[in-house]
C-alpha positions in Angstrom: -9.2 -6.4 17.1 -10.9 -3.0 17.5 -9.5 0.4 18.4 -10.4 -0.2 22.0 -8.8 -3.6 22.3 -5.7 -2.3 20.5 -5.5 0.5 23.1 -6.0 -1.9 25.9 -3.2 -4.1 24.6 -0.9 -1.0 24.4 -1.8 -0.2 28.0 -1.0 -3.8 29.1 2.4 -3.6 27.4 3.4 -0.2 28.7 1.6 -0.3 32.1 0.2 3.0 31.1 -3.4 4.3 31.6 -6.3 2.2 30.3 -9.3 4.5 29.6 -12.7 2.8 29.3 -13.3 4.5 26.0 -11.0 6.0 23.5 -12.4 7.8 20.4 -15.1 9.9 22.2 -13.1 10.4 25.4 -11.7 13.9 26.1 -9.4 12.7 28.8 -5.8 13.6 27.8 -4.6 9.9 28.2 -7.3 8.7 25.8 -6.6 11.5 23.3 -2.9 10.7 23.5 -3.3 7.0 22.8 -5.7 7.6 19.9 -3.2 10.0 18.4 -0.4 7.5 18.7 -2.4 4.6 17.2 -3.5 6.7 14.3 0.0 8.0 13.8 1.3 4.4 13.6 -1.4 3.2 11.3 -0.9 6.1 8.8 2.9 5.6 8.8 2.5 1.8 8.1 0.1 2.6 5.3 2.9 4.7 3.7 5.7 2.3 4.5 4.7 -0.7 2.4 2.3 -1.7 -0.3 0.3 -4.1 1.8 -1.8 -6.6 -0.2 -4.9 -5.9 1.9 -4.6 -2.2 0.8 -3.9 -2.8 -2.9 -6.6 -2.0 -5.4 -7.0 -1.5 -9.2 -8.2 1.6 -11.0 -9.1 1.6 -14.7 -10.3 4.5 -16.7 -10.7 5.8 -20.3 -8.0 8.1 -21.7 -9.3 11.6 -22.7 -6.8 11.9 -25.5 -4.9 14.9 -24.1 -1.6 15.3 -22.2 -3.4 15.3 -18.9 -4.3 11.6 -18.7 -5.8 11.9 -15.2 -6.6 15.2 -13.6 -6.2 16.0 -9.9 -10.0 16.0 -9.7 -10.3 12.6 -11.3 -7.7 11.2 -8.9 -9.5 12.7 -5.9 -12.7 11.0 -7.2 -11.1 7.6 -6.8 -11.8 8.3 -3.1 -9.0 6.4 -1.4 -6.0 6.8 -3.7 -2.7 6.8 -2.0 0.0 6.1 -4.5 0.5 4.1 -7.7 2.4 0.8 -7.4 5.4 1.0 -9.7 5.3 -0.9 -13.0 1.6 -1.6 -12.9 0.5 1.4 -15.0 -0.5 0.1 -18.5 -2.0 1.4 -21.8 -4.3 -1.6 -22.4 -5.0 -0.4 -26.0 -1.4 -0.9 -27.2 -0.4 -3.3 -24.3 2.5 -1.0 -23.4 3.7 0.0 -19.9 3.4 3.7 -19.0 6.6 4.1 -17.1 7.3 6.5 -14.3 6.8 8.7 -12.5 9.6 10.6 -14.2 11.1 13.8 -12.7 10.9 17.4 -13.9 14.3 17.2 -15.7 13.4 14.2 -17.8 9.9 15.6 -18.6 11.3 18.9 -19.8 13.8 17.0 -21.9 11.0 15.2 -23.6 9.1 18.4 -24.3 12.0 20.0 -26.3 12.1 17.1 -28.7 9.5 15.4 -30.9 9.0 12.4 -28.6 6.9 9.8 -30.3 7.2 6.3 -28.9 5.3 3.3 -27.7 7.3 3.7 -24.5 5.0 6.1 -22.8 6.0 8.0 -19.7 4.1 9.7 -17.0 4.7 12.5 -14.5 2.9 13.9 -11.5 2.6 17.7 -11.7 0.1 20.0 -10.0 -1.8 17.0 -8.7 -2.3 15.7 -12.3 -0.9 12.7 -14.1 0.5 13.8 -17.5 1.9 11.6 -20.2 4.2 11.8 -23.1 3.3 11.0 -25.7 -0.4 11.4 -25.1 -2.6 8.4 -25.1 -5.4 8.2 -27.7 -8.9 9.0 -26.7 -11.0 6.0 -25.7 -8.1 3.8 -24.8 -8.5 1.9 -21.5 -5.7 2.5 -19.0 -5.2 0.9 -15.6 -2.9 0.8 -12.6 -2.8 -0.8 -9.1 -2.6 1.6 -6.2 -2.2 1.6 -2.4 -5.4 2.8 -0.6 -5.1 5.4 2.1 -7.8 3.5 4.1 -6.0 1.2 6.5 -8.9 0.6 8.9 -12.6 -0.2 8.6 -15.9 0.4 10.4 -16.9 -2.8 12.3 -18.5 -5.5 10.1 -16.8 -4.2 7.0 -19.3 -1.4 6.4 -16.9 1.3 5.3 -13.1 1.7 5.0 -11.5 4.8 6.5 -8.1 6.5 6.8 -8.1 6.8 10.6 -9.7 5.3 13.7 -12.7 7.5 14.8 -14.9 5.0 16.7 -14.0 2.5 19.4 -15.4 -0.4 17.4 -13.4 0.4 14.2 -11.1 -2.5 13.1 -7.7 -2.4 11.5 -7.0 -3.8 8.0 -3.2 -3.8 8.7 -2.0 -6.4 11.2 -3.2 -5.4 14.6 -0.1 -6.8 16.4 2.1 -4.6 14.3 0.0 -1.6 15.2 0.3 -2.5 18.9 4.1 -2.9 18.6 4.4 0.4 16.9 2.1 2.2 19.4 4.0 0.7 22.4 7.3 2.1 20.9 5.7 5.5 20.3 4.2 5.7 23.8 7.5 4.7 25.5 9.5 7.1 23.4 7.1 10.0 24.0 7.2 9.3 27.7 11.0 9.4 27.8 11.1 5.7 28.8 13.6 3.1 27.4 12.2 2.2 24.0 15.1 0.4 22.3 13.7 -3.1 22.9 10.2 -2.0 21.7 11.7 -0.6 18.6 13.5 -3.9 17.8 10.3 -5.9 18.3 8.4 -3.5 16.1 11.0 -3.8 13.3 11.2 -7.6 13.6 7.5 -8.0 13.3 7.3 -5.5 10.4 10.0 -7.5 8.6 8.3 -10.8 9.3 5.0 -9.6 7.9 6.6 -8.2 4.8 8.1 -11.6 4.0 4.7 -13.2 4.5 2.8 -10.5 2.5 5.2 -10.5 -0.4 4.4 -13.9 -1.8 5.1 -14.2 -5.5 5.6 -16.9 -8.2 9.3 -16.4 -8.3 9.9 -17.7 -4.8 12.0 -20.9 -4.8 10.2 -23.9 -3.4 11.6 -27.2 -2.1 10.2 -29.0 -5.1 12.3 -26.9 -7.5 15.4 -28.5 -6.1 14.4 -32.1 -6.6 12.1 -32.3 -9.6 12.6 -31.0 -13.2 8.8 -31.1 -13.6 8.1 -28.5 -11.0 7.0 -25.0 -12.0 10.0 -22.9 -11.4 12.9 -25.3 -12.0 14.0 -23.5 -15.2 13.4 -20.1 -13.8 10.6 -19.2 -16.2 6.9 -19.9 -15.9 5.6 -22.3 -18.6 2.9 -21.5 -21.1 0.6 -24.5 -20.4 -0.1 -27.2 -17.9 1.4 -29.8 -20.3 4.8 -27.9 -20.1 4.9 -28.8 -16.4 4.9 -32.5 -17.1 1.3 -32.8 -16.1 2.3 -33.0 -12.4 -0.4 -30.8 -10.9 
């Protein structure tokens, strides 16, 4: 669905105005719905680490305390936030844990902290680490992109709708539910039912989006040869009993 079709759906649900165009329209009704839809999209981007918005960034450590400067982070282009427990020193195969707070960081600085258990902190827009990571080592993390929509035909991701033909990367129905709630609430109309539908659809999508190998399957209950019966993934196909 495009920005325009999302706006049309919101109008259908709310019985509100339905402008012929949205992004380039200076009519207050069109400007209002554009603001609401972008507001919902940006909040959803921050609310959850959607698979469609998840990316990886790898880089070479400079060998100093500032592992990644604010300028280097900005150069990624669409960086939103690091996904916890995905930041690794691939040279020593150790997790870079964090982000830690100012109190813990200053505690590390008043002692001689030398450990394979590296920690990082955000400060002044930089990512700093203790202990420092050796120069030339590859580091990597997964992050959530700020770009939750796309120019039509996949020609360029962006952080807000600006053209009527832009399409959403986040589920369009969820954006519609959220925009309906925001519109009703702003207009002083009853919005409790819209809020419940919005939350229910959000929760449903998270369950569908958050698939992982630890989810119990029906086969686990009935067969000892299934993958997760013992609770731990096996090292090889043979360990599964050759059943797949």
